[in-house]
C-alpha positions in Angstrom: 104.3 58.3 96.8 101.3 57.2 95.1 98.2 60.0 95.3 94.9 60.0 94.4 94.9 63.0 92.0 97.3 65.8 91.3 96.2 69.5 90.6 98.4 71.9 88.1 98.8 75.5 89.3 98.3 77.7 91.6 95.9 80.4 90.9 92.3 80.6 92.3 90.9 77.6 89.6 93.5 74.9 90.9 93.7 75.9 94.5 89.3 76.0 94.7 89.6 72.5 93.0 91.7 70.7 95.4 89.9 72.4 98.2 86.8 70.7 97.4 88.6 67.9 96.5 89.9 67.9 100.7 86.4 68.8 101.3 84.3 66.3 99.9 87.1 63.4 100.3 88.8 64.0 103.4 91.0 60.5 102.4 91.8 61.7 99.2 95.9 62.2 98.8 95.3 65.4 97.1 98.9 67.3 95.7 98.9 70.7 94.5 101.6 71.7 91.7 102.9 74.8 91.1 105.7 76.9 88.9 106.1 79.6 90.7 107.2 80.3 94.0 104.1 81.9 95.2 100.6 81.3 94.0 98.1 83.2 92.4 101.4 84.9 91.2 99.0 85.4 87.4 96.1 86.2 86.3 95.0 85.3 90.2 96.9 87.8 91.2 96.9 90.6 88.4 93.9 90.5 87.9 90.5 94.0 88.6 89.5 92.2 91.8 85.6 92.0 90.7 83.1 89.7 92.2 81.2 89.5 89.7 77.1 88.9 89.7 76.2 86.8 86.9 74.7 89.9 84.6 76.1 89.3 81.5 76.1 85.5 81.0 73.7 83.5 78.2 71.7 81.5 80.9 72.0 78.1 81.2 75.5 78.1 80.5 78.8 76.9 82.7 79.8 80.8 83.2 76.1 81.7 84.0 75.6 78.9 86.1 79.0 78.8 87.6 79.7 82.3 88.6 76.4 82.5 90.6 76.5 79.8 92.2 80.5 80.1 93.1 79.3 84.1 93.9 77.4 82.6 97.3 80.3 80.1 97.7 82.7 82.5 97.5 80.9 85.0 99.8 80.3 82.5 102.1 84.1 81.5 102.4 85.2 85.3 103.0 82.8 86.0 105.5 84.1 82.3 107.5 88.1 83.7 106.7 87.5 86.7 106.9 89.4 88.2 103.9 87.8 91.5 103.0 85.5 92.1 100.7 82.8 94.9 99.8 79.4 93.9 98.3 79.4 97.6 97.5 77.2 97.2 94.0 77.6 98.7 90.1 76.3 100.1 87.6 76.6 99.7 83.7 76.4 102.9 81.8 74.7 102.9 78.0 76.7 106.3 76.1 74.4 106.3 73.0 71.6 105.1 71.4 72.6 102.1 70.0 73.5 100.7 73.1 70.3 101.0 74.7 69.1 97.4 72.9 71.9 95.8 74.9 71.4 97.2 78.0 68.6 95.9 78.2 69.3 92.1 76.6 71.8 92.4 79.5 68.9 93.7 82.3 66.9 90.6 80.4 70.0 88.1 81.0 70.5 88.8 84.5 66.8 88.7 85.5 67.3 85.5 83.3 69.6 84.5 85.5 68.0 84.9 89.4 69.7 88.3 90.1 67.4 90.0 92.1 66.5 94.4 92.6 68.1 95.1 89.6 67.1 98.0 88.5 67.1 100.1 85.0 68.2 104.0 85.4 67.7 107.1 83.1 70.1 109.3 83.5 69.0 111.1 85.9 69.1 107.8 87.7 72.5 107.3 87.2 73.4 110.6 88.7 72.0 109.8 91.8 74.5 106.4 91.8 77.1 107.9 90.3 77.3 111.8 90.3 80.0 112.3 87.3 79.2 109.5 84.4 77.7 110.4 81.7 75.0 108.0 79.8 71.8 108.3 78.9 70.7 105.1 80.5 72.1 102.4 82.6 71.5 99.3 84.9 72.5 98.8 89.3 73.7 96.3 90.0 73.5 95.6 93.1 75.0 92.1 93.7 78.7 93.0 93.0 81.2 93.8 95.3 85.3 94.0 95.8 87.9 91.7 96.7 91.8 90.8 96.6 91.7 87.8 94.8 95.4 87.3 95.9 94.4 87.0 99.7 91.4 84.3 98.4 94.1 82.1 96.6 96.4 82.3 99.6 93.2 81.4 101.6 92.7 78.4 100.1 96.1 77.5 100.1 96.0 77.7 104.0 92.9 75.8 104.5 93.8 73.0 101.3 97.0 72.3 103.8 95.5 72.2 107.1 93.0 70.0 106.0 95.9 67.3 104.6 96.1 68.4 101.0 100.3 68.8 99.4 101.7 72.0 98.0 104.8 71.7 96.1 105.9 75.9 94.2 108.7 75.6 92.1 107.6 72.4 90.6 107.1 73.7 86.8 105.3 70.2 84.6 106.7 69.8 81.4 105.6 65.8 80.8 102.8 63.5 81.4 103.1 59.6 81.4 99.8 57.1 81.2 100.5 53.9 81.8 97.7 51.5 83.5 97.2 52.1 87.0 98.5 55.7 87.4 99.5 58.7 85.4 102.7 60.2 85.8 103.8 64.2 85.4 107.0 64.9 85.0 108.6 68.4 86.6 111.7 70.0 86.5 113.5 68.4 89.2 110.7 65.1 90.1 108.2 62.9 89.0 105.1 62.5 90.9 102.6 59.8 90.3 98.6 59.3 90.9 94.9 57.9 89.5 94.7 61.4 87.7 95.7 64.2 86.6 93.6 68.6 87.6 95.0 70.7 84.4 93.9 74.0 85.8 96.6 75.6 84.8 95.6 79.0 82.9 97.7 80.8 80.2 99.3 76.9 80.1 96.3 75.1 79.7 96.0 74.5 76.8 100.1 73.3 76.8 99.7 71.0 79.5 96.2 69.5 77.2 98.4 68.0 74.9 100.1 66.7 77.2 96.9 64.4 78.2 95.1 64.4 74.6 95.8 64.4 70.9 92.0 65.7 70.7 92.9 69.4 71.9 91.4 71.6 69.0 92.0 75.5 70.6 95.1 77.7 71.5 95.8 80.4 74.8 95.8 83.3 73.2 97.1 85.7 75.6 95.8 89.2 75.8 97.0 91.7 78.2 94.8 94.5 80.4 97.0 97.5 81.4 95.7 99.8 84.2 95.5 103.3 85.3 94.8 104.2 88.8 93.1 107.5 89.4 95.5 110.2 91.6 94.1 110.5 95.3 92.8 113.7 95.0 90.1 111.9 91.5 89.4 109.2 93.7 85.7 111.3 94.3 84.7 110.8 91.0 84.3 107.6 91.8 82.0 105.9 94.8 81.8 102.6 93.3 82.1 100.4 89.9 81.6 101.9 86.9 80.7 99.6 83.5 80.4 100.8 79.4 78.1 98.1 77.8 80.2 95.7 76.5 81.0 95.1 72.4 78.6 91.9 72.1 81.3 90.4 69.3 84.6 89.7 72.5 84.5 88.6 75.4 85.5 91.9 77.2 83.9 94.0 79.3 86.1 97.2 78.6 87.9 99.5 80.4 86.0 100.1 83.2 86.3 101.9 86.7 86.9 99.9 89.6 87.4 101.0 93.6 89.9 98.5 95.6 89.7 96.8 98.9 92.1 98.4 99.6 91.7 101.7 98.7 92.5 103.3 95.4 91.0 103.6 92.0 91.9 101.9 89.2 90.8 102.7 85.1 91.3 99.4 82.5 91.9 97.9 81.2 92.1 97.8 77.6 93.2 94.3 75.8 96.1 93.9 73.6 97.8 91.0 71.6 100.7 90.0 74.1 104.0 88.7 73.2 104.5 86.2 75.8 102.3 84.5 77.7 103.3 86.1 80.8 104.1 89.7 79.5 102.6 92.1 81.5 105.1 94.5 79.8 105.0 95.5 76.5 108.4 95.0 76.1 108.1 91.4 77.4 108.7 88.8 73.9 108.4 85.6 74.0 109.0 84.8 69.8 108.4 81.2 70.1 105.0 81.9 71.6 104.2 84.8 69.7 104.9 82.1 66.3 102.5 79.5 67.9 100.0 82.2 68.3 100.3 83.4 64.8 100.6 80.8 63.0 97.0 79.6 64.9 94.7 79.6 61.8 91.7 80.8 64.2 94.0 84.0 65.5 94.7 85.2 61.9 90.5 84.9 60.7 90.3 86.9 64.0 93.0 89.5 63.4 91.0 89.5 59.1 88.2 90.5 60.7 89.2 92.6 63.8 92.1 93.9 63.2 90.2 97.6 63.2 89.6 97.3 67.1 92.4 95.6 67.3 94.7 98.2 66.2 92.8 100.7 68.5 93.3 98.7 71.7 96.9 98.8 70.7 97.3 102.4 70.2 95.5 102.7 73.3 98.4 100.8 74.7 100.9 103.4 73.6 98.6 106.5 73.7 98.0 107.5 77.4 95.6 110.4 75.9 93.7 107.7 73.9 93.5 105.7 77.0 91.7 108.7 79.0 90.0 109.7 75.9 88.0 106.2 76.2 87.3 106.5 80.1 86.2 110.5 79.0 83.0 108.3 77.7 82.2 107.4 81.2 83.6 110.4 83.8 83.9 113.1 81.1 86.2 115.1 83.8 88.9 112.8 84.1 91.7 114.3 82.5 95.1 112.7 81.3 97.1 114.1 84.1 94.5 112.7 86.3 95.6 109.2 85.5 99.1 107.7 87.5 100.1 104.5 85.0 98.9 101.6 87.4 99.7 97.6 86.7 98.6 94.7 84.3 97.0 91.7 83.5 97.2 88.7 81.2 94.3 86.7 80.3 94.3 83.5 78.6 91.5 83.1 75.9 91.1 79.9 74.0 90.4 80.7 70.7 89.4 77.8 68.4 90.4 76.7 64.6 87.7 78.6 62.7 88.5 82.1 64.4 86.0 81.5 67.7 87.4 83.0 71.1 85.8 81.1 73.2 83.1 82.9 75.2 82.1 79.9 77.7 84.2 77.6 80.5 85.1 74.6 78.5 85.8 71.4 80.2 88.3 68.2 78.6 87.9 64.7 80.2 90.3 62.0 79.3 90.3 58.6 80.9 93.4 59.8 83.3 93.0 63.8 83.2 90.6 66.6 83.4 91.2 69.7 81.4 89.8 72.8 82.5 91.1 75.0 78.9 88.9 77.5 79.3 88.5 79.4 82.3 88.6 83.0 81.8 86.4 85.6 83.6 84.5 85.4 86.0 86.9 82.4 87.0 87.6 83.8 89.6 84.9 84.4 91.7 83.5 80.9 89.9 86.7 79.1 91.0 84.5 77.2 94.2 81.6 75.9 92.0 84.2 75.2 89.1 86.1 73.6 92.3 82.9 71.4 92.7 82.4 70.6 89.0 85.6 68.9 88.8 85.8 66.8 92.5 82.4 65.7 91.1 84.2 64.3 87.5 87.5 63.5 90.3 84.6 61.1 92.0 83.0 59.3 89.1 87.0 58.3 88.1 87.6 57.4 91.4 
């Protein structure tokens, strides 16, 4: 069959894009290809499941615009299709004097991004929200929530197919051929023909993009984030979500505490280099992929600049005591024995040749291809908005 649009990648962004295409243009023939046997098997299904408010992001950036618009679209979707979620709020906690200007900057950004009812908190006011937290100041963010993004993505897939979309699982893309009137997407099993291809391949988005263009100047660097969970009898220590003030040099938010929709409290994640793009365990190694990472000029520049931070993250990965110590900055009562090993996720972080870790979403366009090349957190929160943005680009082509 000749399709109008072939979407590659069955995570939240790919599924939301496919869904938005069908919503806006019911007559379009849209197919989504996913290499795994299920959807949402990687970044979408292995994250902290936070509905982000948009407080951190530079006003006017793609992240800020898509997060806030996507937040509202996501809540509407969850309500319409009965996807369990909880808008529980969170606190961002400063534990040191040098963090106070950074905290104020986050507060100002939140206001510029239109967030209502943010509140700066004193140390005593922090205790009213989270009685066991240690901090000298904080911000209360009422918009933040929690959801199960795997459940969200599965619902996207269900609705997309009910509206006439097609999903093919177990279809790993190995090549893309462009012709005058069509584009052919070659998988390990067959070839699909369409007018336009949309790449939402997450951890492999740069590799798919290079099949469509020679002008891709970023490399996906995989960072593993590992979690612990609080023992049941210690869950009372955390009421909602507790975050530190993030380091402005890195696109990561630091180890934090997150309640989960199904119950329980997660602690983490750290951020360590994964030795495989889908390397969820310390023992997961792909020498070819690791070699590509180490050979990338931008990665070598990151290492030369931030090696101490990287060593510290790696040490925390192998030392439960060190991980506990990081958590104790926020919750001093936490003990090593209170933590049980949780899961891990791998984040696709685009890095340019100069060593810049891209802090914003990145969409590269070719004549017959649209590549979502950088969609880290808050991409799951923003997924319906990113999908809308990509759908608009598709409409201009078709």
